[in-house]
C-alpha positions in Angstrom: -6.0 -21.0 16.4 -3.2 -19.3 18.3 0.0 -20.9 19.4 -1.0 -21.0 23.0 -3.8 -23.5 22.2 -2.1 -25.7 19.7 -2.0 -28.7 22.1 -5.8 -28.7 22.9 -6.8 -28.2 19.3 -4.4 -30.9 18.1 -5.6 -33.3 20.7 -9.3 -32.7 19.9 -8.6 -33.2 16.2 -6.8 -36.5 17.0 -9.7 -37.7 19.1 -12.2 -36.8 16.3 -10.0 -38.4 13.6 -9.6 -41.6 15.7 -13.4 -41.8 16.3 -14.1 -41.3 12.6 -11.5 -43.9 11.7 -12.9 -46.5 14.1 -16.4 -45.8 12.8 -15.1 -46.3 9.3 -13.6 -49.7 10.0 -16.5 -50.9 12.1 -17.9 -53.1 9.3 -14.6 -55.0 8.8 -14.4 -58.7 10.0 -11.7 -57.9 12.5 -14.1 -55.6 14.2 -16.8 -58.2 14.5 -16.3 -58.3 18.3 -16.1 -54.5 18.4 -12.6 -54.7 19.7 -9.2 -54.3 18.1 -6.5 -56.3 19.9 -2.8 -55.9 19.3 -2.5 -58.7 16.8 -5.4 -57.3 14.7 -4.0 -53.8 14.5 -1.8 -52.4 11.8 1.3 -50.4 12.9 -0.5 -47.1 12.0 -3.4 -48.1 14.3 -0.9 -48.9 17.1 0.6 -45.4 16.7 -2.9 -43.8 16.9 -3.7 -45.8 20.0 -0.6 -44.4 21.6 -0.9 -40.8 20.3 -4.5 -40.1 21.3 -4.0 -40.8 25.0 -0.6 -39.0 24.9 -2.3 -35.9 23.5 -5.0 -36.1 26.2 -2.3 -36.2 28.9 -0.4 -33.3 27.3 -3.5 -31.2 27.4 -4.2 -32.3 31.0 -0.7 -31.2 32.0 -1.1 -27.9 30.2 -4.4 -27.2 31.9 -3.0 -28.0 35.3 0.1 -25.9 34.7 -2.0 -22.9 33.6 -4.4 -23.4 36.6 -1.4 -23.5 39.0 0.1 -20.3 37.5 -3.3 -18.6 37.8 -3.7 -19.8 41.3 -6.9 -21.7 40.6 -6.7 -24.8 42.7 -10.3 -25.7 41.8 -9.6 -25.9 38.1 -6.4 -27.8 38.8 -8.2 -30.5 40.8 -11.2 -30.5 38.4 -9.0 -31.0 35.4 -7.1 -33.7 37.1 -10.1 -35.8 37.9 -12.5 -34.9 35.1 -10.2 -34.7 32.0 -12.7 -33.2 29.6 -12.8 -30.1 31.8 -9.1 -29.6 30.9 -10.2 -28.7 27.4 -12.8 -26.2 28.6 -10.2 -24.6 30.8 -7.4 -24.4 28.2 -9.7 -23.2 25.4 -12.2 -21.0 27.1 -11.4 -20.1 30.7 -7.6 -19.6 30.4 -6.7 -19.6 26.7 -3.4 -17.9 27.2 -0.2 -19.1 28.7 0.1 -16.0 30.9 -2.0 -15.2 34.0 
């Protein structure tokens, strides 16, 4: 992992950890309805629920900034409307901060 791609890697790791955590607590009584509401969550879960979307938005902004710098309007629009494409763009298509 290089410094240019710390945000997408960190974001993907957060998404994976959150999914594993949710799978791990799926047998608890508070998850009987398959939902966690605010009163059922611990403070750590509330932090995770905020951090995961924030990391996705950070990667989205990074992908759109790189696409704009590279002059790629197609990737900019694609990343905006189909957010998983922002990971493909930041990790494989344009993995560096430069042009």
